[in-house]
Structures are given as C-alpha cells and as structure tokens.
N, CA, C and O atoms as a printed pandas DataFrame, in Angstrom:
     atom_number atom_name residue_name chain_id  residue_number  x_coord  y_coord  z_coord
0              1         N          UNK        A               1   -5.709   59.412  109.025
1              2        CA          UNK        A               1   -5.918   60.773  108.577
2              3         C          UNK        A               1   -4.600   61.578  107.758
3              4         O          UNK        A               1   -4.820   62.102  106.666
4              5         N          UNK        A               2   -3.664   61.611  108.183
5              6        CA          UNK        A               2   -2.552   62.276  107.380
6              7         C          UNK        A               2   -2.313   61.336  106.376
7              8         O          UNK        A               2   -1.741   61.789  105.385
8              9         N          UNK        A               3   -2.666   59.861  106.362
9             10        CA          UNK        A               3   -1.866   59.479  105.070
10            11         C          UNK        A               3   -3.030   59.406  104.022
11            12         O          UNK        A               3   -2.765   59.060  102.871
12            13         N          UNK        A               4   -4.151   59.683  104.342
13            14        CA          UNK        A               4   -5.123   59.884  103.376
14            15         C          UNK        A               4   -4.952   61.333  102.558
15            16         O          UNK        A               4   -4.967   61.514  101.341
16            17         N          UNK        A               5   -4.795   62.245  103.575
17            18        CA          UNK        A               5   -4.315   63.811  103.224
18            19         C          UNK        A               5   -3.098   63.651  102.140
19            20         O          UNK        A               5   -3.137   64.247  101.064
20            21         N          UNK        A               6   -2.060   62.833  102.500
21            22        CA          UNK        A               6   -0.667   62.627  101.940
22            23         C          UNK        A               6   -1.387   62.091  100.506
23            24         O          UNK        A               6   -1.123   62.734   99.490
24            25         N          UNK        A               7   -2.065   61.217  100.430
25            26        CA          UNK        A               7   -2.394   60.137   99.059
26            27         C          UNK        A               7   -3.094   61.535   98.496
27            28         O          UNK        A               7   -2.701   61.874   97.380
28            29         N          UNK        A               8   -3.903   62.231   99.017
29            30        CA          UNK        A               8   -4.879   63.095   97.764
30            31         C          UNK        A               8   -3.861   64.101   97.415
31            32         O          UNK        A               8   -3.853   64.597   96.288
32            33         N          UNK        A               9   -2.957   64.450   98.364
33            34        CA          UNK        A               9   -2.056   65.246   97.678
34            35         C          UNK        A               9   -1.099   64.697   96.328
35            36         O          UNK        A               9   -0.820   65.227   95.253
36            37         N          UNK        A              10   -0.777   63.478   96.894
37            38        CA          UNK        A              10   -0.060   62.728   95.542
38            39         C          UNK        A              10   -0.789   62.925   94.630
39            40         O          UNK        A              10   -0.360   63.593   93.689
40            41         N          UNK        A              11   -1.963   62.476   94.604
41            42        CA          UNK        A              11   -3.197   62.325   93.449
42            43         C          UNK        A              11   -3.126   63.497   92.442
43            44         O          UNK        A              11   -3.092   63.497   91.211
44            45         N          UNK        A              12   -3.113   64.563   93.415
45            46        CA          UNK        A              12   -3.529   65.982   92.833
46            47         C          UNK        A              12   -2.416   66.542   92.079
47            48         O          UNK        A              12   -2.569   67.316   91.133
48            49         N          UNK        A              13   -1.150   66.084   92.571
49            50        CA          UNK        A              13    0.163   66.058   92.147
50            51         C          UNK        A              13    0.483   65.610   90.561
51            52         O          UNK        A              13    1.022   66.330   89.721
52            53         N          UNK        A              14    0.010   64.224   90.368
53            54        CA          UNK        A              14   -0.085   63.311   89.703
54            55         C          UNK        A              14   -0.875   63.958   88.219
55            56         O          UNK        A              14   -0.398   64.205   87.111
56            57         N          UNK        A              15   -2.244   64.094   88.750
57            58        CA          UNK        A              15   -3.132   64.867   88.068
58            59         C          UNK        A              15   -2.528   66.157   87.507
59            60         O          UNK        A              15   -2.607   66.191   86.279
60            61         N          UNK        A              16   -1.881   67.348   88.121
61            62        CA          UNK        A              16   -1.516   68.420   87.501
62            63         C          UNK        A              16   -0.771   68.147   86.647
63            64         O          UNK        A              16   -0.882   68.800   85.609
64            65         N          UNK        A              17    0.468   66.902   86.730
65            66        CA          UNK        A              17    1.788   67.093   86.089
66            67         C          UNK        A              17    0.915   66.226   84.619
67            68         O          UNK        A              17    1.267   66.708   83.542
68            69         N          UNK        A              18    0.124   65.342   84.534
69            70        CA          UNK        A              18   -0.588   64.720   83.513
70            71         C          UNK        A              18   -1.272   66.148   82.665
71            72         O          UNK        A              18   -0.895   66.470   81.538
72            73         N          UNK        A              19   -2.142   66.767   83.309
73            74        CA          UNK        A              19   -2.608   68.047   82.594
74            75         C          UNK        A              19   -1.459   68.545   81.844
75            76         O          UNK        A              19   -1.459   68.405   80.621
76            77         N          UNK        A              20   -0.463   69.119   82.446
77            78        CA          UNK        A              20    0.482   69.915   82.192
78            79         C          UNK        A              20    1.085   69.025   80.655
79            80         O          UNK        A              20    1.410   69.540   79.585
80            81         N          UNK        A              21    1.079   67.809   80.970
81            82        CA          UNK        A              21    1.855   66.846   79.596
82            83         C          UNK        A              21    1.019   66.956   78.299
83            84         O          UNK        A              21    1.329   67.253   77.146
84            85         N          UNK        A              22   -0.225   66.593   78.926
85            86        CA          UNK        A              22   -1.534   66.171   77.727
86            87         C          UNK        A              22   -1.402   67.236   77.097
87            88         O          UNK        A              22   -1.846   66.878   76.006
88            89         N          UNK        A              23   -1.050   68.546   76.944
89            90        CA          UNK        A              23   -0.779   69.528   76.295
90            91         C          UNK        A              23   -0.164   69.428   75.073
91            92         O          UNK        A              23   -0.554   70.107   74.123
92            93         N          UNK        A              24    1.082   68.384   74.958
93            94        CA          UNK        A              24    2.208   68.266   73.941
94            95         C          UNK        A              24    1.280   67.182   73.191
95            96         O          UNK        A              24    0.617   66.225   73.591
96            97         N          UNK        A              25    1.552   67.820   71.783
97            98        CA          UNK        A              25    1.185   66.942   70.592
98            99         C          UNK        A              25    2.100   66.717   69.686
99           100         O          UNK        A              25    2.466   67.660   68.984
100          101         N          UNK        A              26    2.581   65.599   69.536
101          102        CA          UNK        A              26    3.702   64.895   68.419
102          103         C          UNK        A              26    3.327   64.597   67.397
103          104         O          UNK        A              26    2.650   63.571   67.325
104          105         N          UNK        A              27    3.658   65.502   65.971
105          106        CA          UNK        A              27    3.050   64.907   65.168
106          107         C          UNK        A              27    3.989   63.658   64.442
107          108         O          UNK        A              27    5.173   63.425   64.684
108          109         N          UNK        A              28    3.169   62.989   63.558
109          110        CA          UNK        A              28    3.923   61.557   62.964
110          111         C          UNK        A              28    5.171   62.260   62.274
111          112         O          UNK        A              28    6.174   61.593   62.525
112          113         N          UNK        A              29    5.440   63.279   61.558
113          114        CA          UNK        A              29    6.723   63.748   60.991
114          115         C          UNK        A              29    7.765   64.061   62.018
115          116         O          UNK        A              29    8.947   63.977   61.685
116          117         N          UNK        A              30    7.398   64.462   63.394
117          118        CA          UNK        A              30    8.245   64.923   64.290
118          119         C          UNK        A              30    8.743   63.506   65.121
119          120         O          UNK        A              30    9.807   63.327   65.716
120          121         N          UNK        A              31    7.619   62.588   64.951
121          122        CA          UNK        A              31    8.049   61.282   65.398
122          123         C          UNK        A              31    9.125   60.265   64.824
123          124         O          UNK        A              31    9.919   59.574   65.463
124          125         N          UNK        A              32    8.924   60.364   63.307
125          126        CA          UNK        A              32    9.702   59.770   62.490
126          127         C          UNK        A              32   11.134   60.503   62.493
127          128         O          UNK        A              32   12.097   59.742   62.402
128          129         N          UNK        A              33   11.355   61.634   62.569
129          130        CA          UNK        A              33   12.660   62.299   62.749
130          131         C          UNK        A              33   13.228   62.190   63.849
131          132         O          UNK        A              33   14.390   62.594   63.882
132          133         N          UNK        A              34   12.656   61.643   65.070
133          134        CA          UNK        A              34   13.066   61.575   66.248
134          135         C          UNK        A              34   13.511   59.753   66.236
135          136         O          UNK        A              34   14.382   59.382   67.023
136          137         N          UNK        A              35   13.026   59.013   65.558
137          138        CA          UNK        A              35   13.156   57.835   65.104
138          139         C          UNK        A              35   14.489   57.667   64.201
139          140         O          UNK        A              35   15.421   56.940   64.546
140          141         N          UNK        A              36   14.472   58.375   63.081
141          142        CA          UNK        A              36   15.720   58.526   62.507
142          143         C          UNK        A              36   17.139   58.964   63.003
143          144         O          UNK        A              36   18.261   58.646   62.607
144          145         N          UNK        A              37   16.700   59.837   64.045
145          146        CA          UNK        A              37   17.898   60.374   64.926
146          147         C          UNK        A              37   18.357   59.084   65.940
147          148         O          UNK        A              37   19.512   58.872   66.307
148          149         N          UNK        A              38   17.480   58.493   66.201
149          150        CA          UNK        A              38   18.112   57.436   67.321
150          151         C          UNK        A              38   18.589   56.140   66.145
151          152         O          UNK        A              38   19.498   55.429   66.572
152          153         N          UNK        A              39   18.266   55.921   65.274
153          154        CA          UNK        A              39   18.806   55.018   64.290
154          155         C          UNK        A              39   20.187   55.681   63.917
155          156         O          UNK        A              39   21.165   54.965   64.130
156          157         N          UNK        A              40   20.440   57.026   63.355
157          158        CA          UNK        A              40   21.528   57.578   63.043
158          159         C          UNK        A              40   22.531   57.485   64.431
159          160         O          UNK        A              40   23.733   57.227   64.374
160          161         N          UNK        A              41   21.896   57.706   65.474
161          162        CA          UNK        A              41   22.882   57.660   66.593
162          163         C          UNK        A              41   23.686   56.313   66.588
163          164         O          UNK        A              41   24.916   56.349   66.591
164          165         N          UNK        A              42   23.019   55.151   66.580
165          166        CA          UNK        A              42   23.393   53.810   66.547
166          167         C          UNK        A              42   23.905   53.195   65.480
167          168         O          UNK        A              42   24.370   52.065   65.631
168          169         N          UNK        A              43   23.919   53.834   64.172
169          170        CA          UNK        A              43   24.799   53.269   63.134
170          171         C          UNK        A              43   26.009   53.108   63.137
171          172         O          UNK        A              43   26.312   52.184   62.382
172          173         N          UNK        A              44   27.126   53.709   63.779
173          174        CA          UNK        A              44   28.450   53.575   64.087
174          175         C          UNK        A              44   28.632   52.407   65.146
175          176         O          UNK        A              44   29.190   51.325   64.960
176          177         N          UNK        A              45   28.003   52.904   66.351
177          178        CA          UNK        A              45   28.277   51.684   67.294
178          179         C          UNK        A              45   27.835   49.973   66.723
179          180         O          UNK        A              45   28.382   48.903   66.990
180          181         N          UNK        A              46   26.691   50.261   65.896
181          182        CA          UNK        A              46   26.413   48.728   65.336
182          183         C          UNK        A              46   27.007   48.290   64.197
183          184         O          UNK        A              46   26.729   47.173   63.761
184          185         N          UNK        A              47   28.012   49.211   63.487
185          186        CA          UNK        A              47   28.995   48.812   62.522
186          187         C          UNK        A              47   29.967   48.168   63.221
187          188         O          UNK        A              47   29.990   46.948   63.052
188          189         N          UNK        A              48   31.031   48.780   64.188
189          190        CA          UNK        A              48   31.957   48.318   64.923
190          191         C          UNK        A              48   31.820   47.300   65.739
191          192         O          UNK        A              48   32.762   46.605   66.121
192          193         N          UNK        A              49   30.289   47.099   66.154
193          194        CA          UNK        A              49   30.149   46.033   66.804
194          195         C          UNK        A              49   29.941   44.510   66.109
195          196         O          UNK        A              49   30.228   43.446   66.657
196          197         N          UNK        A              50   29.406   44.669   64.848
197          198        CA          UNK        A              50   29.301   43.589   63.933
198          199         C          UNK        A              50   30.572   43.536   63.425
199          200         O          UNK        A              50   31.033   42.397   63.363
200          201         N          UNK        A              51   31.293   44.446   63.034
201          202        CA          UNK        A              51   32.709   44.007   62.480
202          203         C          UNK        A              51   33.271   43.385   63.284
203          204         O          UNK        A              51   33.823   42.387   62.820
204          205         N          UNK        A              52   33.438   43.616   64.867
205          206        CA          UNK        A              52   33.993   42.730   65.913
206          207         C          UNK        A              52   33.762   41.434   66.252
207          208         O          UNK        A              52   34.619   40.622   66.598
208          209         N          UNK        A              53   32.249   41.198   66.117
209          210        CA          UNK        A              53   31.941   39.832   66.178
210          211         C          UNK        A              53   31.947   38.761   64.747
211          212         O          UNK        A              53   31.666   37.563   64.781
212          213         N          UNK        A              54   32.341   39.542   63.531
213          214        CA          UNK        A              54   32.448   38.850   62.406
214          215         C          UNK        A              54   33.897   38.724   62.584
215          216         O          UNK        A              54   34.253   37.879   61.763
216          217         N          UNK        A              55   35.121   39.229   63.383
217          218        CA          UNK        A              55   36.116   38.999   63.379
218          219         C          UNK        A              55   36.236   37.395   64.283
219          220         O          UNK        A              55   37.035   36.481   64.077
220          221         N          UNK        A              56   35.165   37.479   65.286
221          222        CA          UNK        A              56   35.338   36.432   66.122
222          223         C          UNK        A              56   35.056   35.150   65.794
223          224         O          UNK        A              56   35.474   34.126   66.335
224          225         N          UNK        A              57   33.901   35.335   64.346
225          226        CA          UNK        A              57   33.442   34.156   63.849
226          227         C          UNK        A              57   34.330   33.832   62.984
227          228         O          UNK        A              57   34.366   32.654   62.629
228          229         N          UNK        A              58   35.387   34.901   62.352
229          230        CA          UNK        A              58   36.333   34.019   61.400
230          231         C          UNK        A              58   37.211   33.056   62.216
231          232         O          UNK        A              58   37.885   32.288   61.529
232          233         N          UNK        A              59   37.308   32.971   63.269
233          234        CA          UNK        A              59   38.404   32.347   64.315
234          235         C          UNK        A              59   37.440   30.958   64.472
235          236         O          UNK        A              59   37.853   29.799   64.441
236          237         N          UNK        A              60   36.048   31.402   64.648
237          238        CA          UNK        A              60   35.162   30.291   65.137
238          239         C          UNK        A              60   35.066   29.271   63.886
239          240         O          UNK        A              60   35.047   28.043   63.973
240          241         N          UNK        A              61   35.017   29.923   62.886
241          242        CA          UNK        A              61   34.579   29.018   61.499
242          243         C          UNK        A              61   36.293   28.250   61.115
243          244         O          UNK        A              61   36.273   27.156   60.551
244          245         N          UNK        A              62   37.488   28.801   61.406
245          246        CA          UNK        A              62   38.549   27.886   61.026
246          247         C          UNK        A              62   38.681   26.965   62.267
247          248         O          UNK        A              62   39.364   25.950   62.133
248          249         N          UNK        A              63   38.162   27.191   63.324
249          250        CA          UNK        A              63   38.303   25.898   64.226
250          251         C          UNK        A              63   37.147   25.119   64.455
251          252         O          UNK        A              63   37.342   24.109   65.130
252          253         N          UNK        A              64   36.055   25.316   64.090
253          254        CA          UNK        A              64   34.680   24.630   64.384
254          255         C          UNK        A              64   34.255   23.885   63.311
255          256         O          UNK        A              64   33.764   22.764   63.442
256          257         N          UNK        A              65   34.408   24.426   62.280
257          258        CA          UNK        A              65   34.038   23.875   60.823
258          259         C          UNK        A              65   34.676   22.918   59.809
259          260         O          UNK        A              65   35.905   22.848   59.816
260          261         N          UNK        A              66   34.080   22.277   59.059
261          262        CA          UNK        A              66   34.758   21.419   58.589
262          263         C          UNK        A              66   35.181   21.700   57.211
263          264         O          UNK        A              66   34.127   22.139   56.751
264          265         N          UNK        A              67   36.039   21.735   56.244
265          266        CA          UNK        A              67   35.952   21.627   55.116
266          267         C          UNK        A              67   34.879   21.005   53.856
267          268         O          UNK        A              67   34.577   19.812   53.909
268          269         N          UNK        A              68   34.418   21.742   52.913
269          270        CA          UNK        A              68   34.772   22.901   52.462
270          271         C          UNK        A              68   34.194   24.134   53.151
271          272         O          UNK        A              68   34.548   25.243   52.750
272          273         N          UNK        A              69   33.221   24.003   54.286
273          274        CA          UNK        A              69   32.631   25.042   54.959
274          275         C          UNK        A              69   33.597   25.980   55.568
275          276         O          UNK        A              69   33.455   27.200   55.484
276          277         N          UNK        A              70   34.655   25.366   56.227
277          278        CA          UNK        A              70   35.316   25.933   57.043
278          279         C          UNK        A              70   36.142   27.331   56.147
279          280         O          UNK        A              70   36.177   28.463   56.628
280          281         N          UNK        A              71   36.762   26.969   54.793
281          282        CA          UNK        A              71   37.464   28.123   54.326
282          283         C          UNK        A              71   36.485   29.229   53.592
283          284         O          UNK        A              71   36.761   30.427   53.528
284          285         N          UNK        A              72   35.336   28.646   53.068
285          286        CA          UNK        A              72   34.623   29.432   52.322
286          287         C          UNK        A              72   33.792   30.322   53.653
287          288         O          UNK        A              72   33.667   31.528   53.439
288          289         N          UNK        A              73   33.279   29.835   54.877
289          290        CA          UNK        A              73   32.871   30.783   55.687
290          291         C          UNK        A              73   34.183   31.548   56.522
291          292         O          UNK        A              73   33.963   32.721   56.826
292          293         N          UNK        A              74   34.702   31.330   56.675
293          294        CA          UNK        A              74   36.184   31.906   57.522
294          295         C          UNK        A              74   36.292   33.015   56.606
295          296         O          UNK        A              74   36.089   34.113   57.125
296          297         N          UNK        A              75   36.621   33.004   55.102
297          298        CA          UNK        A              75   36.722   34.163   54.058
298          299         C          UNK        A              75   35.429   35.254   53.871
299          300         O          UNK        A              75   35.532   36.476   53.757
300          301         N          UNK        A              76   34.116   34.401   53.875
301          302        CA          UNK        A              76   33.183   35.450   54.204
302          303         C          UNK        A              76   32.807   36.163   55.546
303          304         O          UNK        A              76   32.097   37.163   55.653
304          305         N          UNK        A              77   33.374   35.509   56.482
305          306        CA          UNK        A              77   33.224   36.418   57.898
306          307         C          UNK        A              77   34.483   37.418   57.956
307          308         O          UNK        A              77   34.587   38.396   58.696
308          309         N          UNK        A              78   35.307   37.010   57.122
309          310        CA          UNK        A              78   36.665   37.916   57.133
310          311         C          UNK        A              78   36.381   39.008   56.229
311          312         O          UNK        A              78   36.782   40.103   56.624
312          313         N          UNK        A              79   35.788   38.982   55.111
313          314        CA          UNK        A              79   35.276   39.644   54.155
314          315         C          UNK        A              79   34.312   40.784   54.919
315          316         O          UNK        A              79   34.708   41.949   54.916
316          317         N          UNK        A              80   33.160   40.477   55.516
317          318        CA          UNK        A              80   32.383   41.052   56.065
318          319         C          UNK        A              80   32.782   41.849   57.122
319          320         O          UNK        A              80   32.526   43.053   57.139
320          321         N          UNK        A              81   33.563   41.124   58.263
321          322        CA          UNK        A              81   34.279   42.059   59.131
322          323         C          UNK        A              81   34.942   43.545   58.547
323          324         O          UNK        A              81   34.683   44.700   58.885
324          325         N          UNK        A              82   36.056   42.926   57.367
325          326        CA          UNK        A              82   36.374   44.353   56.693
326          327         C          UNK        A              82   35.300   45.335   56.222
327          328         O          UNK        A              82   35.239   46.531   56.507
328          329         N          UNK        A              83   34.472   44.636   55.462
329          330        CA          UNK        A              83   33.373   45.591   54.964
330          331         C          UNK        A              83   32.719   46.518   55.848
331          332         O          UNK        A              83   32.406   47.686   55.618
332          333         N          UNK        A              84   32.531   45.733   57.047
333          334        CA          UNK        A              84   31.960   46.607   58.425
334          335         C          UNK        A              84   33.099   47.579   58.667
335          336         O          UNK        A              84   32.883   48.729   58.285
336          337         N          UNK        A              85   34.122   47.361   59.160
337          338        CA          UNK        A              85   35.011   48.181   59.770
338          339         C          UNK        A              85   35.300   49.438   58.644
339          340         O          UNK        A              85   35.506   50.585   59.041
340          341         N          UNK        A              86   35.290   49.070   57.136
341          342        CA          UNK        A              86   35.518   50.291   56.255
342          343         C          UNK        A              86   34.148   51.072   56.231
343          344         O          UNK        A              86   34.004   52.207   55.777
344          345         N          UNK        A              87   33.292   50.388   56.720
345          346        CA          UNK        A              87   31.898   51.577   56.732
346          347         C          UNK        A              87   32.069   52.163   58.240
347          348         O          UNK        A              87   31.755   53.336   58.442
348          349         N          UNK        A              88   32.523   51.425   59.207
349          350        CA          UNK        A              88   32.472   52.470   60.410
350          351         C          UNK        A              88   33.537   53.513   60.613
351          352         O          UNK        A              88   33.514   54.366   61.499
352          353         N          UNK        A              89   34.932   53.281   59.254
353          354        CA          UNK        A              89   35.954   54.482   59.474
354          355         C          UNK        A              89   35.247   55.357   58.534
355          356         O          UNK        A              89   35.561   56.542   58.655
356          357         N          UNK        A              90   34.508   55.134   57.766
357          358        CA          UNK        A              90   33.667   56.101   56.882
358          359         C          UNK        A              90   32.681   56.827   57.471
359          360         O          UNK        A              90   32.406   57.926   56.990
360          361         N          UNK        A              91   32.055   56.389   58.489
361          362        CA          UNK        A              91   31.192   56.981   59.321
362          363         C          UNK        A              91   31.919   57.974   60.198
363          364         O          UNK        A              91   31.604   59.113   60.543
364          365         N          UNK        A              92   32.783   57.367   60.414
365          366        CA          UNK        A              92   33.847   58.593   61.586
366          367         C          UNK        A              92   34.269   59.888   60.823
367          368         O          UNK        A              92   34.629   60.962   61.304
368          369         N          UNK        A              93   34.147   59.559   59.641
369          370        CA          UNK        A              93   34.858   60.812   58.908
370          371         C          UNK        A              93   33.926   61.815   58.455
371          372         O          UNK        A              93   34.100   63.033   58.468
372          373         N          UNK        A              94   32.838   61.124   58.023
373          374        CA          UNK        A              94   31.715   61.709   57.492
374          375         C          UNK        A              94   30.263   60.918   58.210
375          376         O          UNK        A              94   30.138   59.709   58.405
376          377         N          UNK        A              95   29.372   61.876   58.481
377          378        CA          UNK        A              95   27.752   61.654   58.678
378          379         C          UNK        A              95   27.009   61.440   57.940
379          380         O          UNK        A              95   26.815   62.107   56.924
380          381         N          UNK        A              96   26.228   60.143   58.384
381          382        CA          UNK        A              96   25.608   59.697   57.185
382          383         C          UNK        A              96   24.171   60.773   57.190
383          384         O          UNK        A              96   23.834   61.232   58.282
384          385         N          UNK        A              97   23.470   61.094   56.110
385          386        CA          UNK        A              97   22.504   62.107   56.127
386          387         C          UNK        A              97   21.448   61.390   56.732
387          388         O          UNK        A              97   21.567   60.171   56.608
388          389         N          UNK        A              98   20.412   61.791   57.372
389          390        CA          UNK        A              98   19.393   61.139   58.078
390          391         C          UNK        A              98   19.039   60.678   57.060
391          392         O          UNK        A              98   19.586   59.576   57.037
392          393         N          UNK        A              99   18.393   60.808   56.055
393          394        CA          UNK        A              99   17.585   59.727   55.295
394          395         C          UNK        A              99   18.243   58.644   54.577
395          396         O          UNK        A              99   17.727   57.847   53.793
396          397         N          UNK        A             100   19.513   58.734   54.974
397          398        CA          UNK        A             100   20.327   57.527   54.657
398          399         C          UNK        A             100   20.440   56.325   55.577
399          400         O          UNK        A             100   20.813   55.192   55.273
400          401         N          UNK        A             101   20.088   56.735   56.638
401          402        CA          UNK        A             101   20.237   56.007   57.832
402          403         C          UNK        A             101   19.313   54.257   57.697
403          404         O          UNK        A             101   19.753   53.176   58.089
404          405         N          UNK        A             102   18.374   54.452   57.223
405          406        CA          UNK        A             102   17.769   53.323   57.184
406          407         C          UNK        A             102   18.709   52.252   56.201
407          408         O          UNK        A             102   19.315   51.219   56.489
408          409         N          UNK        A             103   18.518   53.068   54.788
409          410        CA          UNK        A             103   19.271   52.054   53.960
410          411         C          UNK        A             103   20.808   51.458   54.457
411          412         O          UNK        A             103   21.258   50.351   54.163
412          413         N          UNK        A             104   21.439   52.437   55.239
413          414        CA          UNK        A             104   22.489   51.788   55.754
414          415         C          UNK        A             104   22.392   50.664   56.534
415          416         O          UNK        A             104   23.060   49.638   56.398
416          417         N          UNK        A             105   21.429   50.911   57.465
417          418        CA          UNK        A             105   21.290   49.633   58.323
418          419         C          UNK        A             105   20.537   48.588   57.922
419          420         O          UNK        A             105   20.447   47.598   58.649
420          421         N          UNK        A             106   19.878   48.656   56.690
421          422        CA          UNK        A             106   19.286   47.638   55.720
422          423         C          UNK        A             106   20.598   46.802   55.057
423          424         O          UNK        A             106   20.698   45.576   55.107
424          425         N          UNK        A             107   21.560   47.683   54.440
425          426        CA          UNK        A             107   22.921   47.134   54.179
426          427         C          UNK        A             107   23.576   46.485   55.275
427          428         O          UNK        A             107   24.308   45.558   54.927
428          429         N          UNK        A             108   23.517   46.704   56.434
429          430        CA          UNK        A             108   24.269   45.983   57.462
430          431         C          UNK        A             108   23.668   44.390   57.731
431          432         O          UNK        A             108   24.298   43.379   58.041
432          433         N          UNK        A             109   22.348   44.557   57.513
433          434        CA          UNK        A             109   21.501   43.565   58.135
434          435         C          UNK        A             109   21.477   42.718   56.823
435          436         O          UNK        A             109   21.475   41.526   57.130
436          437         N          UNK        A             110   21.461   42.891   55.573
437          438        CA          UNK        A             110   21.820   42.202   54.648
438          439         C          UNK        A             110   23.254   41.699   54.488
439          440         O          UNK        A             110   23.319   40.752   53.704
440          441         N          UNK        A             111   24.203   42.006   54.920
441          442        CA          UNK        A             111   25.520   41.183   55.560
442          443         C          UNK        A             111   25.486   40.039   56.240
443          444         O          UNK        A             111   26.101   39.009   55.967
444          445         N          UNK        A             112   24.692   40.249   57.214
445          446        CA          UNK        A             112   24.295   39.323   58.396
446          447         C          UNK        A             112   23.653   38.232   57.650
447          448         O          UNK        A             112   24.071   37.075   57.594
448          449         N          UNK        A             113   22.430   38.775   56.991
449          450        CA          UNK        A             113   21.703   37.682   56.455
450          451         C          UNK        A             113   22.275   36.725   55.195
451          452         O          UNK        A             113   21.965   35.566   54.918
452          453         N          UNK        A             114   23.195   37.604   54.555
453          454        CA          UNK        A             114   23.930   36.495   53.329
454          455         C          UNK        A             114   25.017   35.664   54.289
455          456         O          UNK        A             114   25.317   34.508   53.992
456          457         N          UNK        A             115   25.501   36.229   55.284
457          458        CA          UNK        A             115   26.483   35.225   56.175
458          459         C          UNK        A             115   25.594   33.922   56.545
459          460         O          UNK        A             115   25.863   32.771   56.201
460          461         N          UNK        A             116   24.500   34.326   57.303
461          462        CA          UNK        A             116   23.840   32.996   57.834
462          463         C          UNK        A             116   23.114   32.290   56.696
463          464         O          UNK        A             116   22.893   31.111   56.973
464          465         N          UNK        A             117   22.701   32.649   55.559
465          466        CA          UNK        A             117   22.233   31.902   54.674
466          467         C          UNK        A             117   23.416   31.123   53.620
467          468         O          UNK        A             117   23.356   30.122   52.907
468          469         N          UNK        A             118   24.199   31.849   53.836
469          470        CA          UNK        A             118   25.475   30.984   53.126
470          471         C          UNK        A             118   25.850   29.713   54.346
471          472         O          UNK        A             118   26.029   28.544   54.003
472          473         N          UNK        A             119   25.920   30.135   55.671
473          474        CA          UNK        A             119   26.215   29.081   56.856
474          475         C          UNK        A             119   25.505   27.979   56.784
475          476         O          UNK        A             119   25.991   26.850   56.851
476          477         N          UNK        A             120   24.030   28.299   56.610
477          478        CA          UNK        A             120   22.896   27.280   56.550
478          479         C          UNK        A             120   23.305   26.570   55.331
479          480         O          UNK        A             120   23.640   25.391   55.446
480          481         N          UNK        A             121   23.325   27.274   53.896
481          482        CA          UNK        A             121   23.544   26.145   52.838
482          483         C          UNK        A             121   24.568   25.293   53.242
483          484         O          UNK        A             121   24.240   24.106   53.265
484          485         N          UNK        A             122   25.794   25.566   53.592
485          486        CA          UNK        A             122   27.040   24.550   53.535
486          487         C          UNK        A             122   27.093   23.878   54.685
487          488         O          UNK        A             122   27.800   22.870   54.662
488          489         N          UNK        A             123   26.566   24.134   55.663
489          490        CA          UNK        A             123   26.463   23.220   56.805
490          491         C          UNK        A             123   25.551   21.990   56.343
491          492         O          UNK        A             123   25.854   20.819   56.116
492          493         N          UNK        A             124   24.213   22.728   56.277
493          494        CA          UNK        A             124   23.101   21.486   56.027
494          495         C          UNK        A             124   22.644   20.543   57.062
495          496         O          UNK        A             124   22.013   19.487   57.006
496          497         N          UNK        A             125   23.208   21.317   58.138
497          498        CA          UNK        A             125   22.974   20.436   59.292
498          499         C          UNK        A             125   21.470   20.874   60.521
499          500         O          UNK        A             125   21.324   21.956   61.090
500          501         N          UNK        A             126   20.710   19.865   60.611
501          502        CA          UNK        A             126   19.482   20.395   61.403
502          503         C          UNK        A             126   19.900   21.298   62.839
503          504         O          UNK        A             126   19.059   21.999   63.402
504          505         N          UNK        A             127   21.028   21.196   63.232
505          506        CA          UNK        A             127   21.272   22.010   64.628
506          507         C          UNK        A             127   21.537   23.432   63.939
507          508         O          UNK        A             127   21.194   24.452   64.537
508          509         N          UNK        A             128   22.068   23.490   62.847
509          510        CA          UNK        A             128   22.489   24.842   62.422
510          511         C          UNK        A             128   21.112   25.731   62.018
511          512         O          UNK        A             128   21.073   26.955   61.890
512          513         N          UNK        A             129   19.983   24.773   61.849
513          514        CA          UNK        A             129   19.260   25.622   61.089
514          515         C          UNK        A             129   18.153   26.649   62.153
515          516         O          UNK        A             129   17.319   27.440   61.712
516          517         N          UNK        A             130   18.408   26.388   63.517
517          518        CA          UNK        A             130   17.725   27.288   64.347
518          519         C          UNK        A             130   18.565   28.279   64.755
519          520         O          UNK        A             130   19.598   28.190   65.417
520          521         N          UNK        A             131   17.880   29.480   64.176
521          522        CA          UNK        A             131   18.469   30.707   64.078
522          523         C          UNK        A             131   17.908   31.523   65.391
523          524         O          UNK        A             131   18.262   32.684   65.593
C-alpha cells in the first residue's frame, strides 16, 4: 500500500515537472545561437589539440614513413601544427565573432583533410586508405 502511494506521488511529481517545462519554447534562432556559442567555446581547445596532434604526427612521419613521403608529410604536418598554433594564439588575444565560428572550424577541418589526402596520395597502400 505504501509503495503504491509513493509511486503515485512520484508520478505526480514527474507530471508536474513536465507541465512546468512544457511551457518553454525555443525558437530556431535561439537554438542556432546556442549551437553557435557551443562551437565558439570549443574552437580554441580544438585548435591547440590539433596542433599538438600534428606535432606528434611530425615525429611519427619521420620515424615510420619512407622517402619521399617522409620529408613531405613531416613538413606538411609541422606546417599544419604551426598554422594551428598561430590560430590558437590569435584566439587567445581576440575572440572570434559568433558568425565566424563555423568558417574557422571549417578551415581547421580543411587542414586535416589536406593532410589526410596528401598522406593517402603519397603512401598509396591499401592499409593506409582505411580512415
């Protein structure tokens, strides 16, 4: 009997909470602004994270790849790391306007894509094509 009463009270609390939150309406423009803020908050950590990764890739390319891919990929990975590090430094001094966050992230993704495409072209081995 007490368990049934407790479960009915819990159900009532859940329904009351649902009724209070169902009045909240988020417009598409508010939702888009919220997503833009989330992306904006993660541009800096993403830039330094990718820069660090490409520093590691530089060393790995020097150790693991054969010429001519070794020198080209190590240089490209180092250039990418420097570019992303400079971008991170710029973001520390100036905030990216919310409208520029997606182009900034697209540029970072472009750096990753170029590195991957050049690596696939130079190595041309089937095991390296499974990205």
